[in-house]
C-alpha positions in Angstrom: 228.6 157.0 223.6 228.0 153.5 224.8 230.9 151.9 225.9 231.0 148.8 226.7 232.0 146.1 229.6 236.0 145.3 230.7 236.6 141.7 229.7 239.0 140.2 232.5 242.9 139.6 230.8 242.3 135.8 232.6 244.0 132.7 230.9 240.5 130.9 231.0 238.6 134.0 228.7 242.4 134.3 226.4 241.9 129.9 226.2 238.0 130.1 225.3 238.4 132.9 222.4 241.3 130.6 221.0 239.1 127.3 221.3 236.5 129.5 219.0 239.0 130.5 216.6 239.9 127.1 215.9 236.9 125.9 215.3 236.5 128.5 212.8 238.9 127.7 211.3 238.6 123.7 211.4 235.2 124.8 210.0 237.8 126.7 206.7 239.5 123.6 206.2 236.7 121.4 206.2 235.1 123.7 203.5 238.6 123.9 201.5 239.2 120.3 201.5 235.4 119.0 200.8 235.7 121.6 197.6 238.9 120.6 196.9 241.0 123.7 196.9 244.4 123.3 195.8 247.4 123.6 198.6 248.0 127.1 198.1 244.2 128.2 199.4 244.7 125.8 201.6 248.5 126.5 203.7 247.5 129.4 205.4 244.5 127.7 207.2 245.9 124.8 208.4 249.2 127.2 209.1 247.0 129.6 211.6 245.2 126.0 212.9 248.5 125.0 214.1 249.6 128.4 215.2 246.1 128.4 218.1 246.7 124.6 218.7 250.6 125.6 220.2 248.7 128.2 222.1 246.5 125.6 223.4 248.8 123.2 223.9 247.7 121.3 222.3 251.5 120.2 220.0 250.7 116.4 219.4 247.7 119.0 217.0 249.8 121.3 216.1 253.1 119.0 214.2 250.2 116.8 212.7 249.8 119.8 211.0 252.6 121.1 210.3 253.3 118.0 208.8 250.7 118.3 206.1 252.1 122.1 205.3 256.1 120.9 205.0 255.0 118.0 203.5 252.7 118.5 200.7 255.5 122.1 200.3 257.7 119.8 198.3 255.2 118.9 196.0 253.5 122.4 194.8 255.4 124.9 193.2 252.3 127.3 193.5 252.7 127.9 197.2 253.2 131.5 199.1 257.0 130.6 199.4 257.2 133.4 202.3 254.1 132.1 204.0 255.5 128.5 203.9 259.0 129.5 205.6 257.0 131.1 208.1 255.7 127.0 208.3 259.0 125.8 208.8 260.0 128.2 211.5 256.8 128.1 213.1 257.1 123.8 213.2 261.2 124.4 214.0 260.3 125.9 216.8 257.4 124.4 218.4 260.2 120.8 217.5 262.8 123.1 219.5 260.3 123.5 222.4 260.0 120.0 222.4 263.6 119.4 222.8 264.1 117.8 219.7 267.1 120.2 218.2 268.1 117.9 215.0 264.7 117.7 214.2 264.5 121.4 214.8 267.5 122.9 213.1 266.8 121.2 209.6 262.8 123.1 209.6 265.2 126.1 210.8 268.1 125.7 207.6 264.9 125.1 205.8 262.8 128.7 206.7 266.5 130.7 206.2 267.0 129.6 202.9 263.7 130.2 201.3 263.9 133.5 202.9 267.2 134.4 202.4 265.8 133.6 198.2 262.6 135.0 198.4 262.8 137.8 201.1 266.1 138.8 202.5 266.4 141.8 205.4 262.1 141.3 206.1 261.5 140.8 210.1 260.4 137.4 209.1 263.5 136.6 207.7 266.2 138.4 210.9 263.9 136.6 213.6 264.5 133.6 211.6 268.3 133.9 211.0 268.5 135.2 215.0 266.7 131.4 215.9 268.3 129.2 213.8 271.9 130.9 214.9 270.9 130.7 218.5 269.4 127.0 218.0 273.2 126.6 216.2 274.8 127.1 219.4 272.7 125.2 221.4 273.6 122.1 219.5 277.6 123.6 220.0 277.8 124.6 215.8 279.1 128.4 217.1 281.6 128.5 213.5 277.8 127.3 211.8 276.1 130.1 213.5 278.1 132.5 212.7 277.8 132.1 209.2 274.6 132.7 209.3 274.4 135.9 211.4 277.1 137.4 209.0 274.9 135.5 205.7 272.7 138.9 204.5 
């Protein structure tokens, strides 16, 4: 049996892997855009690439991609509703981490509404609910937070 050597779990190594993943997703996005794939096909690639950019600390690049997903959502009924709710939630988290709480609240609300309609009780829905409620508390809206927590 051949065993592989253990690779060090360093930030440098992790960043290099993330940079390579970003490069591959960028290439995939280029392919689907060049071939005029519909947005429902592009959206998961865009969302995954944005998440990688966040992990790499490239927040403005991530935000640009999330804006793309969010703006196209309004015009496309074919999108995976749960996937788009995850994008809203991820974008809201990015905004919250930048202390842009009012903007974050708007996207957590949209994510929560989609989860309530299409995926009540899922882990993603529960996570979104707790993040949204916590954000509402940060915004000094405890009554609204309580309503969110009690909704089913």
